[in-house]
N, C-alpha and C positions, 0 to 999 in steps of 0.2 A: 846546520851549526854544530860545531865540535862538542863531543861529549865531555862532561867534566871529570876530572880524575876522582877516583873513589876518595881518597883520602881527603881532598878538597871538598867535596859535596857532604861527607859525613862531617867535617869540621863547621862548615856553613850551616847545616841543619841542626847541630846542637846549639850554635850561637844564637841561631833565630829562635829556637824554643825557649831558650834562657831569656832572650830579650821579650818576648811575648809572655813569659812566665808560665810556659807550659812545660811539662816533662817531655824529654827526648823520647819519641816512640821508638825504641829500640828492642831487639829480640836476639837470641843466641841459639845456636845449634852445634851439638856434639856428638860423638861417636867414641865408643868404649867397647873394645872386645874384652869381655870379662873372664876368659880362659876358663871354660867348663863351670857356669854357675848352675851346677847340678844339686839336687836336694837328695838326689838317689845315685850311687854309682853304677854305671852302666859300661859292659865292654871294656875298653881300655881307658874309660874316663872316670876320674875319682870325684865323689861329691864333693862340693865347695866347702872347706873348713870355716868355722865361726871366725876365726881371726882374720882369715881372707874376706869373708862377707862383709865384716867391719870396715877394713881397708877399702874395699870397693865404696862402700857407702861414704866413708870419709872423702874419698875422690870425688864421688858425684856430688857431694855437697859443696865441695870447694869450686867444682865448675858451675853449679847453680843455672845450668843449661836450660832454656825454656823448651827446647824439644831434644830429645837424646835417644839416638840410635843404640841398640845393643848387639852385638853378635856373641855366641857361644852361649847364648841362654837356654835353659833346660825346659822343664815342661811348663804350662800354664801356671800351676802351683809354684814354682820356682820364680816366676815373674811378679806373681801377685805377692808372695813373701817378701820380695825386695820391695815392692811399691810400697806395701803396708809397713815396712821397717824404716822407709825414707819418710813416710808422712809422720810416724811417730817421733822422728828426729828433726820434724820441721819443714820437710821439703815434699811438696805435695803435687802428684802428678795425675790427675782425674782422668786423663785420656790415654788409653795404651792399645797397643796391636802386638799380635804374635804370630808370626808367619811359618806355617809349617811347610815342609819339603821333602826331598828324596831322604835325608839325612833325619831320622826320627829322634836323635839324641839331642843335638843343639839347633837352634834356631836364631833367626832375625827377630828383633822386637824394637817397639819404639815407644817412648813414654813422651807426654806432652802435656803442657799446661794449657794449651790451646785446643780448642775442639776440632776434629776431623770433619771435613765436608764431604769427602769421598774416600774410600778405602777399595783400593784395587791389588790385592795380593796376588803376586806371580808364584803360584804353586806347583805348576805343571810344564815348566818350559822344558823342551826337550831339543835335541839336535843329533845329527849324524855326524859321525867320526870314523874313518877307517871303515865305513860300512856297517858301524854298529850304533845303535840307537842308545844316547846316555840322557839323563836328566840332570838339570840344575840341582846341585845337591843341596842347597840350602833355602832354595827360593830367594825372592825379595820382595819388599814392602814398596808399595807405592800410595802416599797417602797425600792428598789435598787438605791442607790445613789452614785455617782462618785465624790471623794473627790478630786484626782488629777487623772494624765494619768496613773498610775499605781495602785493606791489604791480605793478600793470599800467597802461599806457597806450594808448590809441589815438591814432595820428599820422596826420593827414591834411597832406600836403604839395603846393602848388600853384604854379603860375605862370600867372595870367590873362593874356589877350591884351594885347599892348603898346597903346599908343596911337598908335602908327603906322597912319596912314589906308591902307585898302586899298579897292579898288573895288568888291568885292563887297558890302561891307554897311557900316554905320557901326561904326567900331571900339568905342565905347562901347556900342552895343546888343550888339556880339558878346561884350564881356567881362561884361556883365550876364547874358546867358544862360549862359555858362560858369559863373559864380557861381550861378546857380541850380542847375545840375547839380551842382556841389559840395554845395549847401546839401540837395539832397535825399538825399544820403549821410549829411550830418550829422544831419538830421532823423530819418532810419533808426535811427541809432546811439543818439540819445536816446530815440526812442519805446521800443527795446527794452532801454534801461537807462538812465533819468534821470540816474544818479549815475555814469555812465561818466566816467572821466579822460580827457578829450578835448581834443587840441590841434590847432588849424587854423593852419597858419601858411605864409606864403611871400612870394612878390612878387605882391601884388594889383594892381600897376599904376593905382592910383586912390586918391583922398583918403577921408577917413574918412566925410564927408559924401556920397559918392557913391551911386548905387544899387547898383554891385557891391559894395561894401564893408557897406553897410546890409543887403543880402541876406544876405552871409555872416554878419554878427552876429545877424540874425535880431530876434525882438521876444518880448515876454512871458516867459514861464517858461523858454522854451527858448533865450534869448537869450545868445550867448557874452560873455564878459568880454573886453574889449580891453586887454592889459598895458601898452600904450603906454610902450615902452622909452625911457629918455632918457639923454643923456650922463652920466657920473658926472664931473662938473666943478666941483661944490661948491655946485650950485644947490639950494635948498631943495626936495625932491621933492613937497611938498604946495602947494595954492594958497591964498590968502587969502581968495578967493572959493569956496565950495563948489559954485556953479553952472558954473563955468568950470574948464578944464584948467590945470595949472601952466604957467606961461610959461618951460618949460625946454625944451633943444635935443632935438627928437626926430626931426630929419630924417634919411632913410636913402638918398636919391636925388639926384644931381646931374643935370639935364638941361642940357647943354653948348649947344645951340642958343640956349636963353633965358636962360642963366646964372642957372637957378631951382634952389632945393632943397626936397625936399617928403618927407613920409613916405607911401612906398606899400609898404613891407613891414612885415608884422604877425604877431604872436603872439596867438591869440584862444584862450581856455580855456573850458571848460563849468564850470557852477556847481559840479559834482562835484569839479572840481579846484582850484577857486578857494580852498577851504579850505586847501590845501597849497602855494599859491603865495607865494613870498617876493619881494614888490616892491622890497624893499632890494637884491635881487641879481639885478634886472632893469636890462638897459642896452643903449643903442646903443655898439657899440665905436668908440672915438675913439683914433687912432693917427696918428702923424705921417706925410705922404705917403700917406694912405690911397688916394688917387686912382691911385696907381700899381697896384693891384690890381684895383678896379672901379669903374664909375660908382655902385655901391651899398655902404652900408656894412652889416656885419653886426649882428643884434640877438639878445639872448640873454635868457632867462627861467629862474629856478631855482624849484626845488619842494622839499617835504620828502615822502619817500616813505612816507607813513603816512596810509591813509584815514580821513578824519573826516566 
């Protein structure tokens, strides 16, 4: 039997729930690089000022995501401060995870309304490059999350090596090797359950046609689906040419030195989850004065919690 188009399935599910008088069981997942959310300045990174923190909270409240992956989070104290500040403003995330890595200044974190069934932080992954041993800079989170009594997701949140040059090796090669380490975990999950509801998201620090992003997406039957969030600014979400992506606004990052805008933040999903994905409720958050918060803009994807 052919698989139903995700847009059609979501519409049918919502209508069915409305007819039955039931709430549509939906949930959303987002990712946001906070640009050095530090409570204390370290090395070349400056502590986050109050105005920027307030703008970050405003953006997170606007997203209202059920599960939120964060990059460039500082210490545990910084994460708990953000969490308690959001709770005071009406947005509560009772479940959280902070993943340590080789970089001791900034980390990957996850906030969630839903409980974690399992936590598998990847903090010591390493690889050989040019006969030298390197560690994955920020580590990455892997969580099994219970959305409801019958629906589960597995979430992998990451932050690949930046494009800042380093003397030890090519930054592009380092980023590709980190992507390979993440993809090994993705392949292991898909091997054990091809229908797993898997989400891989975060700051990949590269463009879609790059080797790191191609590595993470993969090929063939185990390839992940790029949700490609875009601004909700009135643009038609479809393309007139089926061979090209729509010409809508998808950038997530501003690089001040070159004054360029690019898409380097992603939400990738497994084919098992693609049937529950709602493209119409997937977007890049666009708010006034967004740059007061971070050099990145957050992205969000929505789903119906009903395995198909």
